[in-house]
N, CA, C, O and the ligand as a Tripos MOL2 file, in Angstrom:
@<TRIPOS>MOLECULE
protein
  241   239    61     0     0
PROTEIN
NO_CHARGES

@<TRIPOS>ATOM
      1 N           0.9930   -1.2680   -0.0250 N.3       1 MET1
      2 CA          0.0820    0.0570    0.1260 C.3       1 MET1
      3 C           0.8910    1.1110   -0.0730 C.2       1 MET1
      4 O           1.8710    1.2060    0.6660 O.2       1 MET1
      5 N           0.7050    1.9370   -0.9120 N.am      2 PRO2
      6 CA          1.5260    3.1900   -1.1780 C.3       2 PRO2
      7 C           1.0630    4.2030   -0.1450 C.2       2 PRO2
      8 O          -0.1140    4.2730    0.2110 O.2       2 PRO2
      9 N           2.1070    5.0510    0.3650 N.am      3 ILE3
     10 CA          1.9140    6.0970    1.2040 C.3       3 ILE3
     11 C           1.8900    7.3790    0.2820 C.2       3 ILE3
     12 O           2.7570    7.5470   -0.5760 O.2       3 ILE3
     13 N           0.8100    8.3220    0.5030 N.am      4 PHE4
     14 CA          0.5230    9.4450   -0.4410 C.3       4 PHE4
     15 C           0.9360   10.8300    0.5270 C.2       4 PHE4
     16 O           0.5140   10.9770    1.6740 O.2       4 PHE4
     17 N           1.7700   11.7210   -0.1180 N.am      5 GLU5
     18 CA          2.2570   12.7600    0.9290 C.3       5 GLU5
     19 C           1.1360   14.0230    0.6420 C.2       5 GLU5
     20 O           0.8080   14.2720   -0.5180 O.2       5 GLU5
     21 N           0.7080   14.6140    1.5180 N.am      6 TYR6
     22 CA         -0.1400   15.9230    1.3630 C.3       6 TYR6
     23 C           0.3480   17.0000    1.9780 C.2       6 TYR6
     24 O           1.0450   16.9330    2.9910 O.2       6 TYR6
     25 N          -0.0340   18.2140    1.3240 N.am      7 LEU7
     26 CA          0.1670   19.4960    1.9540 C.3       7 LEU7
     27 C          -0.9950   20.1580    2.3280 C.2       7 LEU7
     28 O          -1.8680   20.2730    1.4680 O.2       7 LEU7
     29 N          -1.1980   20.6490    3.5140 N.am      8 CYS8
     30 CA         -2.4870   21.2030    3.9300 C.3       8 CYS8
     31 C          -2.3090   22.8050    3.4370 C.2       8 CYS8
     32 O          -1.1700   23.2650    3.5090 O.2       8 CYS8
     33 N          -3.2380   23.5490    3.0080 N.am      9 LEU9
     34 CA         -3.0130   24.6770    2.1780 C.3       9 LEU9
     35 C          -3.5810   25.6800    3.2070 C.2       9 LEU9
     36 O          -3.5630   26.8790    2.9270 O.2       9 LEU9
     37 N          -4.0650   25.2660    4.3420 N.am     10 ALA10
     38 CA         -4.7360   25.9870    5.4100 C.3      10 ALA10
     39 C          -3.4680   26.3190    6.6190 C.2      10 ALA10
     40 O          -3.2940   27.4030    7.1760 O.2      10 ALA10
     41 N          -2.8280   25.3090    6.7840 N.am     11 CYS11
     42 CA         -1.9450   25.8700    8.0140 C.3      11 CYS11
     43 C          -0.3340   25.3080    7.4240 C.2      11 CYS11
     44 O           0.7010   25.3210    8.0900 O.2      11 CYS11
     45 N          -0.4760   24.8630    6.0900 N.am     12 GLY12
     46 CA          0.8660   24.5020    5.6090 C.3      12 GLY12
     47 C           1.5740   23.5240    6.1470 C.2      12 GLY12
     48 O           2.7980   23.4600    6.0350 O.2      12 GLY12
     49 N           0.8680   22.6850    6.7740 N.am     13 LYS13
     50 CA          1.4620   21.4410    7.2250 C.3      13 LYS13
     51 C           1.4800   20.0790    6.3180 C.2      13 LYS13
     52 O           0.4590   19.6990    5.7450 O.2      13 LYS13
     53 N           2.6100   19.4390    6.2390 N.am     14 PRO14
     54 CA          2.7100   18.3550    5.3000 C.3      14 PRO14
     55 C           2.4820   17.1020    6.1410 C.2      14 PRO14
     56 O           3.0830   17.1080    7.2160 O.2      14 PRO14
     57 N           1.6950   15.9680    5.8570 N.am     15 PHE15
     58 CA          1.4000   15.0080    6.4360 C.3      15 PHE15
     59 C           1.3740   13.8630    5.1530 C.2      15 PHE15
     60 O           1.4590   14.0370    3.9370 O.2      15 PHE15
     61 N           1.2270   12.6940    5.9210 N.am     16 GLU16
     62 CA          1.3710   11.5090    5.2040 C.3      16 GLU16
     63 C           0.0770   10.6640    5.3350 C.2      16 GLU16
     64 O          -0.5030   10.8030    6.4120 O.2      16 GLU16
     65 N          -0.4650    9.8420    4.4700 N.am     17 LYS17
     66 CA         -1.5060    8.8880    4.4130 C.3      17 LYS17
     67 C          -1.3850    7.6810    3.5940 C.2      17 LYS17
     68 O          -1.0070    7.6190    2.4250 O.2      17 LYS17
     69 N          -1.7870    6.6530    4.4280 N.am     18 LEU18
     70 CA         -1.6310    5.3810    3.5900 C.3      18 LEU18
     71 C          -3.1690    5.1530    3.0600 C.2      18 LEU18
     72 O          -4.1970    5.0350    3.7260 O.2      18 LEU18
     73 N          -2.9680    5.1320    1.5490 N.am     19 GLN19
     74 CA         -4.2080    4.8190    0.9220 C.3      19 GLN19
     75 C          -3.8690    3.6350   -0.1440 C.2      19 GLN19
     76 O          -2.7680    3.2480   -0.5350 O.2      19 GLN19
     77 N          -5.0700    3.2240   -0.4570 N.am     20 LYS20
     78 CA         -5.0630    1.9700   -1.4290 C.3      20 LYS20
     79 C          -4.7930    2.6670   -2.7950 C.2      20 LYS20
     80 O          -3.8850    2.1610   -3.4530 O.2      20 LYS20
     81 N          -5.3000    3.5260   -3.2210 N.am     21 SER21
     82 CA         -4.7300    3.9930   -4.5610 C.3      21 SER21
     83 C          -4.8740    5.6190   -4.4650 C.2      21 SER21
     84 O          -5.2210    6.2600   -3.4730 O.2      21 SER21
     85 N          -4.5620    6.0500   -5.5890 N.am     22 ALA22
     86 CA         -4.5270    7.6770   -5.6030 C.3      22 ALA22
     87 C          -5.9990    8.0080   -6.1180 C.2      22 ALA22
     88 O          -6.1750    9.2130   -6.3030 O.2      22 ALA22
     89 N          -6.7690    7.4290   -6.3090 N.am     23 ALA23
     90 CA         -8.1390    7.6560   -6.8150 C.3      23 ALA23
     91 C          -8.8250    8.1640   -5.3970 C.2      23 ALA23
     92 O          -9.6880    9.0420   -5.3890 O.2      23 ALA23
     93 N          -8.3540    7.5240   -4.2210 N.am     24 GLU24
     94 CA         -9.3270    7.8340   -3.0140 C.3      24 GLU24
     95 C          -9.1540    9.4020   -2.7680 C.2      24 GLU24
     96 O          -8.2440   10.1210   -3.1800 O.2      24 GLU24
     97 N         -10.1940    9.7250   -2.0370 N.am     25 ASP25
     98 CA        -10.3510   11.2350   -1.7210 C.3      25 ASP25
     99 C          -9.1200   11.7100   -0.7540 C.2      25 ASP25
    100 O          -8.6060   10.9500    0.0660 O.2      25 ASP25
    101 N          -8.7950   12.7980   -0.9160 N.am     26 ALA26
    102 CA         -7.8460   13.4150   -0.2700 C.3      26 ALA26
    103 C          -8.2990   13.5760    1.6400 C.2      26 ALA26
    104 O          -9.3310   14.1750    1.9420 O.2      26 ALA26
    105 N          -7.6480   13.1440    2.4230 N.am     27 PRO27
    106 CA         -7.9310   13.0310    3.8650 C.3      27 PRO27
    107 C          -7.9710   14.5410    4.3750 C.2      27 PRO27
    108 O          -7.3370   15.3500    3.6980 O.2      27 PRO27
    109 N          -8.4850   14.8890    5.2240 N.am     28 PRO28
    110 CA         -8.3550   16.0660    5.9520 C.3      28 PRO28
    111 C          -7.2500   16.1610    6.6660 C.2      28 PRO28
    112 O          -6.6780   15.1310    7.0220 O.2      28 PRO28
    113 N          -6.6780   17.6230    7.0550 N.am     29 CYS29
    114 CA         -5.3770   17.8470    7.7320 C.3      29 CYS29
    115 C          -5.8130   17.1730    9.2970 C.2      29 CYS29
    116 O          -6.8940   17.1820    9.8850 O.2      29 CYS29
    117 N          -4.5050   16.6090    9.6690 N.am     30 PRO30
    118 CA         -4.6860   16.0040   10.9680 C.3      30 PRO30
    119 C          -4.2310   16.9700   11.8810 C.2      30 PRO30
    120 O          -4.2120   16.6200   13.0610 O.2      30 PRO30
    121 N          -3.8530   18.1260   11.5980 N.am     31 ALA31
    122 CA         -3.4790   19.1560   12.3460 C.3      31 ALA31
    123 C          -4.6000   20.0730   12.7080 C.2      31 ALA31
    124 O          -4.7790   20.3300   13.8990 O.2      31 ALA31
    125 N          -5.3630   20.5860   11.8010 N.am     32 CYS32
    126 CA         -6.2440   21.6580   11.6920 C.3      32 CYS32
    127 C          -7.8080   21.1490   11.1760 C.2      32 CYS32
    128 O          -8.8690   21.7630   11.2920 O.2      32 CYS32
    129 N          -7.5850   19.9720   10.6410 N.am     33 GLY33
    130 CA         -8.8560   19.4260   10.0350 C.3      33 GLY33
    131 C          -9.4330   19.9030    8.8730 C.2      33 GLY33
    132 O         -10.5220   19.4910    8.4720 O.2      33 GLY33
    133 N          -8.7010   20.8400    8.2400 N.am     34 SER34
    134 CA         -9.1370   21.3040    7.0660 C.3      34 SER34
    135 C          -8.7640   20.2910    5.9270 C.2      34 SER34
    136 O          -7.7840   19.5490    5.8480 O.2      34 SER34
    137 N          -9.9730   20.4930    4.9420 N.am     35 THR35
    138 CA         -9.9190   19.7180    3.7030 C.3      35 THR35
    139 C          -9.3930   20.1840    2.5580 C.2      35 THR35
    140 O          -9.5010   19.5760    1.4930 O.2      35 THR35
    141 N          -8.7140   21.4280    2.7060 N.am     36 GLU36
    142 CA         -7.8010   22.2040    1.5250 C.3      36 GLU36
    143 C          -6.6310   21.6830    1.6980 C.2      36 GLU36
    144 O          -5.8520   22.1410    2.5330 O.2      36 GLU36
    145 N          -6.3660   20.7300    0.9890 N.am     37 VAL37
    146 CA         -5.1210   19.7780    1.1250 C.3      37 VAL37
    147 C          -4.8700   19.5920   -0.3780 C.2      37 VAL37
    148 O          -5.8020   19.6100   -1.1820 O.2      37 VAL37
    149 N          -3.4690   19.3970   -0.7740 N.am     38 LYS38
    150 CA         -3.1980   18.9110   -1.9880 C.3      38 LYS38
    151 C          -2.0190   17.8030   -1.7780 C.2      38 LYS38
    152 O          -1.2260   17.7460   -0.8380 O.2      38 LYS38
    153 N          -2.1100   16.9910   -2.8360 N.am     39 ARG39
    154 CA         -1.4380   15.8590   -2.9330 C.3      39 ARG39
    155 C           0.0240   16.2330   -3.5100 C.2      39 ARG39
    156 O           0.1740   16.8810   -4.5460 O.2      39 ARG39
    157 N           1.0800   15.7460   -2.7150 N.am     40 GLU40
    158 CA          2.5300   16.0620   -3.1820 C.3      40 GLU40
    159 C           2.8500   14.8740   -3.8700 C.2      40 GLU40
    160 O           2.2290   13.8270   -3.6840 O.2      40 GLU40
    161 N           3.9150   15.0050   -4.7580 N.am     41 PHE41
    162 CA          4.4000   13.8420   -5.5790 C.3      41 PHE41
    163 C           5.0240   12.9710   -4.6570 C.2      41 PHE41
    164 O           5.8390   13.5430   -3.9330 O.2      41 PHE41
    165 N           4.8890   11.7800   -4.4710 N.am     42 SER42
    166 CA          5.4360   10.7730   -3.5460 C.3      42 SER42
    167 C           6.7470   10.6240   -4.0040 C.2      42 SER42
    168 O           7.0870   10.7190   -5.1840 O.2      42 SER42
    169 N           7.6700   10.3280   -2.8080 N.am     43 SER43
    170 CA          9.0270   10.2990   -3.0470 C.3      43 SER43
    171 C           9.5560    8.8910   -2.9750 C.2      43 SER43
    172 O          10.7050    8.6220   -3.3240 O.2      43 SER43
    173 N           8.6770    7.9650   -2.5020 N.am     44 PHE44
    174 CA          9.2070    6.4320   -2.2190 C.3      44 PHE44
    175 C           9.6000    5.9810   -3.6340 C.2      44 PHE44
    176 O          10.6030    5.2820   -3.7800 O.2      44 PHE44
    177 N           8.9860    6.2850   -4.4900 N.am     45 ALA45
    178 CA          9.2650    5.6040   -5.8910 C.3      45 ALA45
    179 C          10.5010    6.1080   -6.4360 C.2      45 ALA45
    180 O          11.1050    5.5130   -7.3290 O.2      45 ALA45
    181 N          10.9000    7.2070   -5.9150 N.am     46 ALA46
    182 CA         12.2970    7.7390   -6.2630 C.3      46 ALA46
    183 C          13.2600    6.7990   -5.6660 C.2      46 ALA46
    184 O          14.1330    6.2080   -6.3010 O.2      46 ALA46
    185 N          13.0220    6.6920   -4.2900 N.am     47 LYS47
    186 CA         13.9800    6.1720   -3.3000 C.3      47 LYS47
    187 C          14.0840    4.6740   -3.9250 C.2      47 LYS47
    188 O          15.1730    4.1250   -4.0940 O.2      47 LYS47
    189 N          13.0460    4.1700   -4.1970 N.am     48 ALA48
    190 CA         13.2410    2.6080   -4.6710 C.3      48 ALA48
    191 C          14.0500    2.4960   -5.6600 C.2      48 ALA48
    192 O          14.9370    1.6440   -5.7110 O.2      48 ALA48
    193 N          13.8090    3.3920   -6.5830 N.am     49 ALA49
    194 CA         14.6890    3.4290   -7.9040 C.3      49 ALA49
    195 C          16.3130    3.5700   -7.6830 C.2      49 ALA49
    196 O          17.1940    2.9600   -8.2880 O.2      49 ALA49
    197 N          16.4310    4.4080   -6.7940 N.am     50 ALA50
    198 CA         18.0060    4.8630   -6.3660 C.3      50 ALA50
    199 C          18.7350    3.8110   -5.7150 C.2      50 ALA50
    200 O          19.9470    3.6380   -5.8420 O.2      50 ALA50
    201 N          17.7740    2.9430   -4.8450 N.am     51 SER51
    202 CA         18.6480    1.7600   -4.1280 C.3      51 SER51
    203 C          18.4460    0.6230   -5.0950 C.2      51 SER51
    204 O          17.3850    0.0600   -5.3630 O.2      51 SER51
    205 N          19.6680    0.3800   -5.5790 N.am     52 SER52
    206 CA         19.8420   -0.6360   -6.4940 C.3      52 SER52
    207 C          20.8240   -1.7720   -5.8200 C.2      52 SER52
    208 O          21.0860   -2.7930   -6.4550 O.2      52 SER52
    209 N          21.3500   -1.5450   -4.5110 N.am     53 HIS53
    210 CA         22.2380   -2.6410   -4.1550 C.3      53 HIS53
    211 C          21.3410   -3.6110   -3.7270 C.2      53 HIS53
    212 O          20.3070   -3.3160   -3.1280 O.2      53 HIS53
    213 N          21.7240   -4.9470   -4.0410 N.am     54 SER54
    214 CA         20.8630   -6.1720   -3.5870 C.3      54 SER54
    215 C          21.4450   -6.8370   -2.4270 C.2      54 SER54
    216 O          22.6480   -7.0610   -2.2920 O.2      54 SER54
    217 N          20.4890   -7.1510   -1.5650 N.am     55 GLY55
    218 CA         21.0330   -7.8350   -0.3860 C.3      55 GLY55
    219 C          20.8460   -9.2780   -0.3070 C.2      55 GLY55
    220 O          21.7600   -9.9900    0.1090 O.2      55 GLY55
    221 N          19.6150   -9.8110   -0.7150 N.am     56 CYS56
    222 CA         19.4360  -11.3420   -0.9740 C.3      56 CYS56
    223 C          19.0700  -11.6350   -2.3580 C.2      56 CYS56
    224 O          18.5670  -10.8380   -3.1500 O.2      56 CYS56
    225 N          19.3920  -12.9460   -2.5860 N.am     57 SER57
    226 CA         19.1680  -13.1480   -4.1910 C.3      57 SER57
    227 C          17.7710  -13.4840   -4.3090 C.2      57 SER57
    228 O          17.1670  -13.7700   -3.2750 O.2      57 SER57
    229 N          17.2170  -13.4920   -5.3300 N.am     58 GLY58
    230 CA         15.6460  -13.7040   -5.5030 C.3      58 GLY58
    231 C          14.6950  -12.4010   -5.3780 C.2      58 GLY58
    232 O          14.9520  -11.4930   -4.5860 O.2      58 GLY58
    233 N          13.7210  -12.3980   -6.1220 N.am     59 GLY59
    234 CA         12.9690  -11.1600   -5.8810 C.3      59 GLY59
    235 C          11.6890  -11.7060   -5.1940 C.2      59 GLY59
    236 O          11.4300  -12.9060   -5.2880 O.2      59 GLY59
    237 N          10.9210  -10.9060   -4.5410 N.am     60 GLY60
    238 CA          9.8070  -11.4070   -3.8630 C.3      60 GLY60
    239 C           8.5650  -10.5340   -4.0040 C.2      60 GLY60
    240 O           7.5140  -10.8630   -3.4540 O.2      60 GLY60
    241 ZN         -3.8840   22.1490    8.4600 Zn       61 ZN61
@<TRIPOS>BOND
     1     1     2 1
     2     2     3 1
     3     3     4 2
     4     3     5 am
     5     5     6 1
     6     6     7 1
     7     7     8 2
     8     7     9 am
     9     9    10 1
    10    10    11 1
    11    11    12 2
    12    11    13 am
    13    13    14 1
    14    14    15 1
    15    15    16 2
    16    15    17 am
    17    17    18 1
    18    18    19 1
    19    19    20 2
    20    19    21 am
    21    21    22 1
    22    22    23 1
    23    23    24 2
    24    23    25 am
    25    25    26 1
    26    26    27 1
    27    27    28 2
    28    27    29 am
    29    29    30 1
    30    30    31 1
    31    31    32 2
    32    31    33 am
    33    33    34 1
    34    34    35 1
    35    35    36 2
    36    35    37 am
    37    37    38 1
    38    38    39 1
    39    39    40 2
    40    39    41 am
    41    41    42 1
    42    42    43 1
    43    43    44 2
    44    43    45 am
    45    45    46 1
    46    46    47 1
    47    47    48 2
    48    47    49 am
    49    49    50 1
    50    50    51 1
    51    51    52 2
    52    51    53 am
    53    53    54 1
    54    54    55 1
    55    55    56 2
    56    55    57 am
    57    57    58 1
    58    58    59 1
    59    59    60 2
    60    59    61 am
    61    61    62 1
    62    62    63 1
    63    63    64 2
    64    63    65 am
    65    65    66 1
    66    66    67 1
    67    67    68 2
    68    67    69 am
    69    69    70 1
    70    70    71 1
    71    71    72 2
    72    71    73 am
    73    73    74 1
    74    74    75 1
    75    75    76 2
    76    75    77 am
    77    77    78 1
    78    78    79 1
    79    79    80 2
    80    79    81 am
    81    81    82 1
    82    82    83 1
    83    83    84 2
    84    83    85 am
    85    85    86 1
    86    86    87 1
    87    87    88 2
    88    87    89 am
    89    89    90 1
    90    90    91 1
    91    91    92 2
    92    91    93 am
    93    93    94 1
    94    94    95 1
    95    95    96 2
    96    95    97 am
    97    97    98 1
    98    98    99 1
    99    99   100 2
   100    99   101 am
   101   101   102 1
   102   102   103 1
   103   103   104 2
   104   103   105 am
   105   105   106 1
   106   106   107 1
   107   107   108 2
   108   107   109 am
   109   109   110 1
   110   110   111 1
   111   111   112 2
   112   111   113 am
   113   113   114 1
   114   114   115 1
   115   115   116 2
   116   115   117 am
   117   117   118 1
   118   118   119 1
   119   119   120 2
   120   119   121 am
   121   121   122 1
   122   122   123 1
   123   123   124 2
   124   123   125 am
   125   125   126 1
   126   126   127 1
   127   127   128 2
   128   127   129 am
   129   129   130 1
   130   130   131 1
   131   131   132 2
   132   131   133 am
   133   133   134 1
   134   134   135 1
   135   135   136 2
   136   135   137 am
   137   137   138 1
   138   138   139 1
   139   139   140 2
   140   139   141 am
   141   141   142 1
   142   142   143 1
   143   143   144 2
   144   143   145 am
   145   145   146 1
   146   146   147 1
   147   147   148 2
   148   147   149 am
   149   149   150 1
   150   150   151 1
   151   151   152 2
   152   151   153 am
   153   153   154 1
   154   154   155 1
   155   155   156 2
   156   155   157 am
   157   157   158 1
   158   158   159 1
   159   159   160 2
   160   159   161 am
   161   161   162 1
   162   162   163 1
   163   163   164 2
   164   163   165 am
   165   165   166 1
   166   166   167 1
   167   167   168 2
   168   167   169 am
   169   169   170 1
   170   170   171 1
   171   171   172 2
   172   171   173 am
   173   173   174 1
   174   174   175 1
   175   175   176 2
   176   175   177 am
   177   177   178 1
   178   178   179 1
   179   179   180 2
   180   179   181 am
   181   181   182 1
   182   182   183 1
   183   183   184 2
   184   183   185 am
   185   185   186 1
   186   186   187 1
   187   187   188 2
   188   187   189 am
   189   189   190 1
   190   190   191 1
   191   191   192 2
   192   191   193 am
   193   193   194 1
   194   194   195 1
   195   195   196 2
   196   195   197 am
   197   197   198 1
   198   198   199 1
   199   199   200 2
   200   199   201 am
   201   201   202 1
   202   202   203 1
   203   203   204 2
   204   203   205 am
   205   205   206 1
   206   206   207 1
   207   207   208 2
   208   207   209 am
   209   209   210 1
   210   210   211 1
   211   211   212 2
   212   211   213 am
   213   213   214 1
   214   214   215 1
   215   215   216 2
   216   215   217 am
   217   217   218 1
   218   218   219 1
   219   219   220 2
   220   219   221 am
   221   221   222 1
   222   222   223 1
   223   223   224 2
   224   223   225 am
   225   225   226 1
   226   226   227 1
   227   227   228 2
   228   227   229 am
   229   229   230 1
   230   230   231 1
   231   231   232 2
   232   231   233 am
   233   233   234 1
   234   234   235 1
   235   235   236 2
   236   235   237 am
   237   237   238 1
   238   238   239 1
   239   239   240 2
@<TRIPOS>SUBSTRUCTURE
     1 MET1         2 RESIDUE 1 A MET
     2 PRO2         6 RESIDUE 1 A PRO
     3 ILE3        10 RESIDUE 1 A ILE
     4 PHE4        14 RESIDUE 1 A PHE
     5 GLU5        18 RESIDUE 1 A GLU
     6 TYR6        22 RESIDUE 1 A TYR
     7 LEU7        26 RESIDUE 1 A LEU
     8 CYS8        30 RESIDUE 1 A CYS
     9 LEU9        34 RESIDUE 1 A LEU
    10 ALA10       38 RESIDUE 1 A ALA
    11 CYS11       42 RESIDUE 1 A CYS
    12 GLY12       46 RESIDUE 1 A GLY
    13 LYS13       50 RESIDUE 1 A LYS
    14 PRO14       54 RESIDUE 1 A PRO
    15 PHE15       58 RESIDUE 1 A PHE
    16 GLU16       62 RESIDUE 1 A GLU
    17 LYS17       66 RESIDUE 1 A LYS
    18 LEU18       70 RESIDUE 1 A LEU
    19 GLN19       74 RESIDUE 1 A GLN
    20 LYS20       78 RESIDUE 1 A LYS
    21 SER21       82 RESIDUE 1 A SER
    22 ALA22       86 RESIDUE 1 A ALA
    23 ALA23       90 RESIDUE 1 A ALA
    24 GLU24       94 RESIDUE 1 A GLU
    25 ASP25       98 RESIDUE 1 A ASP
    26 ALA26      102 RESIDUE 1 A ALA
    27 PRO27      106 RESIDUE 1 A PRO
    28 PRO28      110 RESIDUE 1 A PRO
    29 CYS29      114 RESIDUE 1 A CYS
    30 PRO30      118 RESIDUE 1 A PRO
    31 ALA31      122 RESIDUE 1 A ALA
    32 CYS32      126 RESIDUE 1 A CYS
    33 GLY33      130 RESIDUE 1 A GLY
    34 SER34      134 RESIDUE 1 A SER
    35 THR35      138 RESIDUE 1 A THR
    36 GLU36      142 RESIDUE 1 A GLU
    37 VAL37      146 RESIDUE 1 A VAL
    38 LYS38      150 RESIDUE 1 A LYS
    39 ARG39      154 RESIDUE 1 A ARG
    40 GLU40      158 RESIDUE 1 A GLU
    41 PHE41      162 RESIDUE 1 A PHE
    42 SER42      166 RESIDUE 1 A SER
    43 SER43      170 RESIDUE 1 A SER
    44 PHE44      174 RESIDUE 1 A PHE
    45 ALA45      178 RESIDUE 1 A ALA
    46 ALA46      182 RESIDUE 1 A ALA
    47 LYS47      186 RESIDUE 1 A LYS
    48 ALA48      190 RESIDUE 1 A ALA
    49 ALA49      194 RESIDUE 1 A ALA
    50 ALA50      198 RESIDUE 1 A ALA
    51 SER51      202 RESIDUE 1 A SER
    52 SER52      206 RESIDUE 1 A SER
    53 HIS53      210 RESIDUE 1 A HIS
    54 SER54      214 RESIDUE 1 A SER
    55 GLY55      218 RESIDUE 1 A GLY
    56 CYS56      222 RESIDUE 1 A CYS
    57 SER57      226 RESIDUE 1 A SER
    58 GLY58      230 RESIDUE 1 A GLY
    59 GLY59      234 RESIDUE 1 A GLY
    60 GLY60      238 RESIDUE 1 A GLY
    61 ZN61       241 GROUP 0 **** ****
């Protein structure tokens, strides 16, 4: 399950939310409860691509 990053436009606080898909509705800000949030580009994809060192053989 991917983690989506959001930025609250009301208080400017970034937060993360586990969601099944990007089609899910944006969650309210956990800090102020505002629904004025926007989705940030997730960085986990870039990290996964960057780490190419293999620990154990075989993929899973
Ligand atoms: Zn907020």
